[in-house]
N, C-alpha and C positions, 0 to 999 in steps of 0.2 A: 750616480745616475741622477740627472736633473729632475726627471719625473718623480723619483723617490723622494727627493728633497721637498717638492711641492706637496706630495701626499703627507709627509710628516708635518709640515707647517699647517696644513688644513685639517687633517683628521685627528691628530693627537689632542689639540685643545678641545675639539668637538666631542671626542670620546670622553675626555676627562671631565667635561661639564655634564654631558647627557647620561652617561652610564649610571652615576649615583642618583640622578633624578628618576630615571626609568626603573631603577631597582628599589627606590624608596628608602635608602639608608640615610638620607639627609632630610631633616625637617627644617626648612629654611626659616620658618617663623620663630625659631628658638635662637637665631643668631643675628647679630648686628651686621651692617653692610660691610664693614672692614673685615669681620670674621668670615663672611660669605666669600669675599674675595680671596682670603687666605685658604679657605676650604677648597675653592676651585683650583687654586694653584697646587694644592696638595694632591688632588685627584688627577690633575693634568700631569703631575710628576709620576703618579701611579700609572697613568696611561702610557707615559714615555717608557717606563720600566717594562711594561707588558709588550709594547711595540718592539723595544730593543731585544727583549728575550726571544720573541718570535723571529725577528730578523737574524739573531744569532743561530737559532735552530736551522733556518734556511741556509745560511752560509756554511754551516758545518756539515749538513746532510746532503746538500745538492751535489757536491763532487762525488759522493758515493755512488750515485745513480749514473750508470753508463748509458750512452745512446741506445735506443731500442727497448729500454725498460718500459713496461706498461705505465703510462702517465697517471692512470687512476691510482695505482699502488703508491707511486711517488707522492702524489698530492695528498692521498689519505694519510700516509705516514707523517708527512710534514705537518698536516693539520692536527692530527692526534697529539703529536709531541708538543706542538706549539700550544695547543689547548691545555695540556697538563702543566706545562711551565707557566703559561699565562695565568691560569686559574690559581696556581700556587702563589704567584706574585700578587695577584688580585686579592686572594684570601688573606695573605699576611698584611697587606696595606689596609684592608677593610677591618681586620681585627685591631690593628693599631688605631684606626679611626674610632672604633667603638670604645677603645680604652681611654682616649683623651677627649672625646666629644660629649655633648649633652644628650646623645641618643640612648635609647633603651635597646639593649641587644635583642635582635630578632633573627632566628634561624631562617625564617621565610625571606626576609629582606636580604640576608647574606647570600642565600641560594640564588635569589633573583639577580643579585649583583654578579655572582659567578657565572650564571647563565648568559647574562648580557655580555660579560667579558668574553665568553666562549664564542658567542655569535660574532662579536667584533673581530676576534682572532680568525674565524672562518672567512670573514669578509677580507681581512688583511691578507690571508694566504692566497685566496683566489685572485685578488688584485695583483699581488706580487708575482704569482705564476704567470698571469697575463702579461705583465711588464717584462718579466724575465724571458718568456718565450718570444715576445716581440723583439726584445734586444738580441736574443739568440738568432732570430730570423734575420735581423739586420746584419749581424756579424757574419752569419753564414753567407748572406747575399754578397757582402763585401769580399769575403774570402773566395767565393766562387768567381766573382768578377776578377779579382786579383790573379787567381790561378788561371782563369781563362785568358787574361791578358798575357801572363807569363808564358802560357802554353803557345799562344799565338806568336809571341816574339820568338820563342824557341823554334817553332815550326818555320817561321819566316827565315830565321837564321840558317836552318838546315837547308831550306829550299834555295836561298841565295847562294850558299856555299856550293851547291851543286853546279852553279853556273860556271864557277872557275875552271874546273877540268873540262867542262863542255866547251867553253869558249876557246881555251888553250888547245884542246885536241884538234879542233877544226882549223884554227889559225896557224898552228905549227905545221899541220899537213900542207896547207897552202904555201907557207914559207919554204918548206922543204922542196916542194915542187919547183918553185921559182929559183931557188939557189942552184938546183941541178940544171935548169934549162935557161935561165936568163938572170945572171948575177947582177947586172945593172938595174934591172927592174926590181930585183929582190931588195936592193938598197932602198929604193923608193917605197916599196911595200913595207919594209921594216920601219921606216919613218912614220908612215901612216898608221901602222899597227901600234906603234908606241902611243900615238895620239888617241887612237880608239881605245886602247886598253887603259889609258889614263882616265878617260871618261868613265869607263866601267868601274875602276877602282874608286873614283870620287863619288859615284852615284849608287853603287850597289847596295849600300846600307840604307838608302832612302826608300821609303815605301812608295812614293809617287814622284813623278817629275813632269814638267810641262811637255805637251806634245811637240811644241816648237823646238825645245832642246833635243828631244828624242829624234826628230826629223833631221836636225843638223848633224847629229851623231850618225844617223843612217846614211846621209850623203857621204860622209867620210868612209863609213864601213863599205858602202856599195862601190866606192872608188877602188877599194882593195880587191873586191870581187871582180871588177871589170879588168883590172890589171892582169889577173890570172886568166880570165875567160874571154879576153879580147872583146869582141862585139857580140857575144852570144847572150848577153843579159840586157834587159830593158826594165827601167823603173819609172813608173808614172804616178804622180801624186795629184789627187783631185780634192784639195781641201781649202780652196780659196774662200775667203770670207769668214772663216771661223774666228771667234773673238779672242783666241789665245788663252782662254781660261780652262781649256780641256787638259786633264791630267792623264797620265798613262804610267804603267809600271816600267821602271828602267829596263832597257834592253828587250822589251817585249817584241818590238818590230824586228830587231836583230835576230831573235830566235826563229821567227817565222820565215824571214828571208833565208836564213841559214839552212833551215829544213827544206825549203823549196829547191835550193841549189843542190843540196846533198842527195835528194831522192829522185831528181828528174834528169832526163837527157835533154841536151839543147845544142843547137848548131847555129852557124851564122845565118843559114837559110830559115831555120825554125828556132828563133831565140826563146829563151825563157822570159815570159812577160809577167811582171809583178806590178800590181796596181793597189794603191792605198787610197781609200775614199771613205767618206762618211755615209753611213746607212742608218738613218734614224738615230737611235740611242746607242749605236755601235760604230766602232771604227773597223772597217772591213778591209782585209788584206787578201787579195786574190792572186793566184798564179796559174799559169797554164800547166797542164799535166801531161807528161810523157815519161812514165816511170822507167827507171833503169832496169834492164833485164836481169840484173844480178842483185844479190843481197848487199845492202849498204852496211858498212861497218858503223853502226850507230849505237850510242849509249841509251837511247830511248828516253832521255830526260826531258827534252825540249817542251813538247806540248803538255805533258803531264805536270811539269813544273809550272808552266804558265797557268794552267787550269787551277792548280792548287793555290797559287799566289792570288789570283783574282777572287777565289772563294773566300780567302782569309781577309783580303783588303776590302772588298765591296759587297761580299755576300752574294755575288752573282758569278755565273760561270761563263766561260767562253762558248761560242757557238761554232761548230765545225760543219761545213757543207762541202760535199764532194759529188759533183755531177756535171755532165756535159763537158768533160775534159777541163773542168775548172775546179780548183781546190781553194776554198775560202775559209778563213778564220775571222770571226767577228768578236772584237774585244769590247766589253761594256765601257761606255764613256763615263768618266769620273770627272765631275765638275765642282 
């Protein structure tokens, strides 16, 4: 840990120099300059041993405490054991110092030395716990972000996979109808269907696609619908002047048009009219409403799927409006 390295470089020399001074076990007037330098190195080494011992206690004991343990108990235990080990190391190095130095042994000064060592160890423990908890929080944040990303990708994968049977179900129903009633048109329909489904396969794994590409796809898709329904469908697009930077979820428009066709009645005299326009920060898709008098065989995936995908991608939801014989779905613009 980089911050740990900085603390070692800064605090170990400082503690090695100031602990003996504060405790009074060194009388500098008794030594020459070269001896004082050697003495400082000796106590810096003593400080390093105490620091390393405390660090060893932390490394060995921290895994024992599981998440949810009272932090006061953990810190108190780490501090107490670190103090015992650190004071033992400090006591030994101090006694060695008294043995080979010009100092007169003093229990008072030795106790002061050990007390200062204990205070330094308490400071060390608190600093390390702050750094460790900060690092834990960073790691937890990264893990949460990674899990959230993986969950999002998993959810997106599931949602996208739902489109396959949804699209095939409706397309094959249309093709079956044409094969039985108009084989020649069925051939043209099959050719366009291949083109449309190729677009779907190429883009279904993408999170976003340009609105221009989606509109081109919709023109081909709507051609398929008009083959089946003759002149009973009308599509109007009012998006002149947009800058081409608007993005949309792949096949979002196809789902809405598909649902409109599936759930409504329409005739040549009263065609199903679908309009695509911009409405503020939304792309608005509106269709006339004349619901079929019978239950439609539907998987119910379409709008639910679209809503879920928009929440995952843009953190915004679609807006559904249903009034005055008009059904509208507003898709948030993504730029």
